[in-house]
N, C-alpha and C positions, 0 to 999 in steps of 0.2 A: 443855681442859689438863686436866679431873678423870680424862678416861678414860686422857692419859697412864701420871697422877700410875702409876694401878692397873698401868697394863703395866708400871712400873718396880716397884713394890712386885712382883707376879707371878714377875718376872727375877730380884731380891734373893733373895727367898727360895727359888726353886729354887735359885738358885746358895748359899745359904747350909746350903741341905738337902743340897747333892752336897758340900759340906765339909765337912760336921760329921761326914758318914756315911765321906768319907777319914780325917778324924782321929781317928775312933773304930777303922778299921782300922789308922791307920800308928801309933796311940799303944799297941798289945799289943802292939805289936812291940817289942825291943832294938834296939840298933846294928846297924846289918849293915854288912858289907862289900860293896862294889857288884858285886865283877868275882865273892866268892862267890855272889850273888845272880841273877849273870848265867847265871851255870853252873847254878845249881837252876830260872831256871826256865824252860833247856831243857830242865831233865827234865821238870817237873812243871806244865804248863800248865792256868787255868783257865779255861775255854771258858765255865761259868758266867755270868762279870762278864762278858767281853765280847760275850753278848750281851745284858745286863742293859742296858751301857752302851748298844747300839745300839739298844735300844727306847726307852731314856732320851732318847735325840735324837731319834727320831724322834719323840715324845710333844710334847719342848719345841719343835720345828718345826712339828708341827701345832698346838698352841696357839699358839704365835705368829701365824702366818698367819690362823687362825680370830679372835683377838682384831685384829688389822688390817684382817682384811676386816668386821668390825663395825663399826669407828670410823670406816670408809671410807663405809659402807652410811647409819650415822647422822649425817655432815655432812652428808648429802642435804638432811636433813628438817632445814627450818628454820622454825620456825614465827613467823605474822608475823599481827599484830594490827592492826585498823586505826588502833586510837590512837595506834601508832607515823608513820604518816604524816599526822597533824592537826597537826604542829607548821608544818608545812611546807605542807599544803595542800593535798597531792598530788592527792587527789581530785578538789578543784573542776580542780586543772590536765589533768586525762586527761577533765574531762567539758566542760573549755573547747576544747581540741586535736580531742576529737571532733566537736564540734559547729561548727567550721570546720571541717573536712573533711569533715563530707556538706553543711555547706554550699555547699562547692568544689564538692562532684561532683555535687550537684543543678542547681547553676546550668549545668555545663557540660553536664551532659545537657538543661536543657533547651534550652540553646542549640544543643542538636544538631538537637532535636527542632525546635525555629524554623526552621534552614535547611535539614532536610529539606521541612518544610511549604513552606518556600518555591520548593522546588526541584518539587515532586509540583505547585504550583500554574499555575508557566512553565511544563510538561509537559504538563498538561490543556487550559493554554488554546491550546499549541501545538497539540496534539493533534487538539482542537474544531476550530480554524483551517486543520489540514490538510482534515478531513471537509467543509468548510463546504465550500474552494475544489473538492472533489473533484464534490459535489454541483452545483457553479456550473457545473466544465466537462460536464458528464453533461447540462445541462440545454438549451432548445433553443434560447437568447439568438441573438443575434449574437454575432459576437466580441469587438464594441466594445463590450456591454453585460457582456458575461464577465468584460473587462479592464477595466473601472470596477467590477464586481460585488468580484474576487477584491484590486483596491484598496483597498477600502473594508474586505475581511475584515481584511488585512494590516495599515490604518491604527489599527484595533480593536485589533487583534492588541499592536500595539507599546501604543496607549493603556495597554489594561489588564495588560500587564505591567510597565507601570510604573509603575502603580498601585501593583501585588500590590507590587514593590521598594520601592517607598518605602513602603508600611504595615510591609512587614517589616524594611526600616532603621531606622526605628524600632524596634522589639522587639530588635533582634539587637545595637544599639548601646548601648539601656539594660540588656541582658544583659550585652554584653564591660563593662561600665562595672560593674556587681555582681560580677562575677567577679573586677577589676583590686583593688576596695576588702574585699575578702576576702581577696584574695592581699596586699593592701597589711598591714589588721588580722594578717592571720597571720607575716607578715615582723616587724613592731614586738612580738610578741607575744616573750616570754623564751624563748631557743631554749636554753638548758641548763635551764630549765624544765621545757618540753619535753620534751627529751632524758631527763632522768632519770624525768619522769613515763611513759615509755615503757618505759621499763626495769622502772620498779615495778608499770607493769603486766602485763609478763612474768611477773614474779614471781606478780602475783595470777591468772594464768591466765584471762584475763578474752577471749584473742582468740577460743577457741567465740562468747561470746556478741556480740563484735567483729562475728564472720562473719553470723551470723544477720542480724545488725542489718543489714548491706550488703548480703546476698543476698536480703532482704527490699526494699528500698529498690532494689537492680537488678529487684527481679520487678516493683516497682510501677513500678519505669518502665517496662519492657519494655510491662506488658502497658496502663500510657497509652498507647508510639508505638502499640503493635498495634492498638488499639482505634480511634486516630486516623489511622492508616493504611488500617483495614478501611472504618473511616466512608468515609473518601474514596475506597474503590479500589470500594466496594459505591457510592458516587455516581457513578465514572466509567463501570465497566459498566453501570449503568442509562444513563449520556448513550449510551454508545455501543450497548447494543442500541435506544434509541430511532434513534439516526441511522443504526443499518444498516438498521433497519422502513422509515425515509425511502427509504434511499439503495435496498431493494428497489422499494420501491411507484415511485420514478422510473424505477428501469430497467424495473419493467414495461409502467408507462405508456410508455415507451420506444421497447422493441421487442417487445411483446406492449398492445399499448394497445385499447382500447376505443371502435370508431367511432360515430360520436355525430350525421353527420349523415345528414338523411332519404332523399336517395339512395342511399350506401352500405347504408344500413340495408334499402332495399326489395329492392336487391341480393342482399345478401346472404338475406334470408327467401326470394327466389325459388329455391326446390332444384326440381333437375327431375333425372330420375330417368338412373341409369349405365345403359349399353348399351353394349354394342361396337359403331363404329361399321360397318355391311354395305361394303365397298368396290363400287365401281364396275364391274363387267367387262370385259378386256380388249380385249373387240370393241368396246366403248363409244368408250374409250379412242380406239381406232383411227379410229372414226368422227370424234372431236370433231379428230383428227392431220390427219386427211384433209381437214377442211374449214376447216384454221385457225384451230378454234376453240380447242384448247387442246394443246401438245405432250406427248408420253407423258415426256421429260425433265424438262419440269416441272410438270404432276403427281406422278413420282417425287421432286422434290425437296420439294413442297409435302409428302408424304407422311410423308416421312423429317423435315422440321423440325419436325412433330405430333408423330411420336414421342419426338423429344430434349423439346419440350416436355411431353409426356406423365410421362417420367424424370425430369425436375425438380419438377415439382407432385408427383410420388408420392413423391419424394426429402423436400418443404417437408412431406407431410403426415405425418410420421414425426417430426418435432419437437413436444415438448408442449407446445407452443400452450396456451393456455387461456381467450382472451378474444376480441375479433373477429378476431384473425388464424387462428384453425384455423377459424372457419365460412369465412373471405374463402376460404382455402386448397380448401375442400371445393369452394366453388363456382366457382372457376378451374377447376378440375380438371373439375366439370359440364359448364362452359362451354366449355370448350375440349373435350370428347368432345362435346357437343353440335354446337361449329362441324365439325368431323372430319365428323360423321355428315350433315351441311348440306353439304358440298363433295363429298361422295359423291353424293351423293342429288341435287345439282344436275349432278355431271358426268354421273351416269347418264340424267336427264330430260332434260337438253340432249341430250347422243347420240341418245335417242330420238326427241325433237323435230326434228332435224336430219336423222336415217336418214326421217322420216316426211316433211320437205318437199323432202329431194330426191326420194323418189318422187313426191310431187305434181310438184317442177319435172321430172322427164325425161316424165310424162305429158303437162301443156304442149308439151315441147322436142318429144316425136313429132308431135303433134298438128301446132303448127305449122312442123313440117320436111313434112308434109302438107301442109298449107294451103297454103305456098308451092309445093313443088312442081306443085299444082295453077293458082294464079294464072299462074307461069313468070315470077313477079317475083325478084331475087335474097335483098330479106329486107322486115321489117318494123320500122317506129316503136313501141319500146314507153312509154318517160318520157323524154320532151324535160326535165329538169329544169334544163336552163340550153341556153344557143346555145351553151356550149363544151363542154355534158357532155350530150351525147343516147344515153340506155340504147337501142341496138337487139337485134333477133334477124335473125341472118344465117343462108340456105343451107348447110348445111355444105359442100356437094359443089364452092362456092367457096372458094378459098384468097386472106383479105384478109392488106396486110399494111399495118402503122402509112404510113400518106402516101397510101394507095390513095383515090380520093375516087366521088363516088357524087353521083347528082342524085335531089330527094325529090320524088316526086307525089302529088296526092291523088286522081287522077281519069285515064285516061291520058292526057287533054290539059291536065293544071293541075299548071304546076311552081311547087314548091314555094320550093324553095332545094338548096343544091348545098353535101356535106360530105365532110369527108376526115377517115379512120377513124384512130384511136392505141389502144394498149391499155396499160391501168394497172390493175397487180397480173395479169395475165394474164387480163384482162376486156377486150373489145369493144368500145371508144365511141367517137362522134363529136361533131364539131363542124361550124359552122356558118362555111362559106365563103363565101358568096354566097347573096342572098334577092331574094325576088321581090315585086312591087306588083301590087296589084290593081288595079281599073279607077278605082276612087275616090282612088287615089294610097297607098294604106294597105299599110305591111307585113306581108305573110302570114308564119304563125306556126307553124310545125312543131308536130305534133298525135301523136295516138298515134292506129297502125297506117294512120300513111300508109305509101305504098310506096316505096321502094327501091332501087333502079338501079343498079348498079356500073358504072362504065366499062371498057369493055374496051381492055386495051394494045394 
């Protein structure tokens, strides 16, 4: 109000000054005729007066604007003293309102932390159950045993989950009740007083302090939450590392085990020198095939299968096994090459032995041929294995067919039996048809080198 009075005084003084100046100018003149004055003014215009008036108007407008601006700026600054609020206890109201808000915010943050802890513990239990089931399924137990152990794991999971939910449920219920009580107290408080307090709080410019307090509370809450989560995550990571170690050990024992039986240890320890097997020659294979000992196709098939086995073993040796499987694979490779070498050696030696035996048999055959031609008989008994399987050696000049018959003599006048010839696998044999009786009534048996005389048809 004082400022408005000042403005009015300034305007009044300016008006009076202007009017007094005009009165002086008008008072110094006599009464005049208007038409005469207009006519005179056209001839004699005073530009100084017009310029002076223009400057004066500009000065008045500028002064008025400056004063108005000053009043507006001054009106924004309102001095406030804390004693002005003592009669309504606004400071106490502000403190109580802030206290309620802080308590409510902290309670809600605590409730959120409890729920986060509940979800984290349930997640940890589920993760541990999944890892335990994986260990069981990777084990060597029977399907029934695995099923039983898996059921036990899930029963324990359900039990532990229920216990965790029960424990956290009590804390959640208590915290929700605390929040409801705070909200009830806030609702029962004088809302008009709170609103007035908030407005005065804005006037007191306490927003910075409140923001700092809230920021610190938020920082403390999140730091506590991060610390809790970090601790839980560290524990879970440690548990996962232990489980991974167990899993790696289980998989290693299953797919790269350590053989512990003494028999296998001895086999693995029996190292053999690796050498490329020397193949039996084609001549030796031909000898074996000619004597029905082994066919060339059979030998080629065995060699082909051995080469396949050698390829498989070499591929297995490329796998980076570390325990007994690595040594066992090396021994298998050595044994496989040893067996190949043994087969080739057997084929070679067998062919040489057969060739040598054939040579001896040929010598005996030539001697028998000469002996038979010299004695004039048809042949001789070599080995009477039984009465139905008699090995004979006959003169090659005589053509003998299955069913032909002959007499067996021990001397020129001592008949022993009558035989019938037959072929078995291209070899000539004989069987007894009739037998002779000696003077004592005993049957006469065919013996080696008994003479054979073929019946002529």
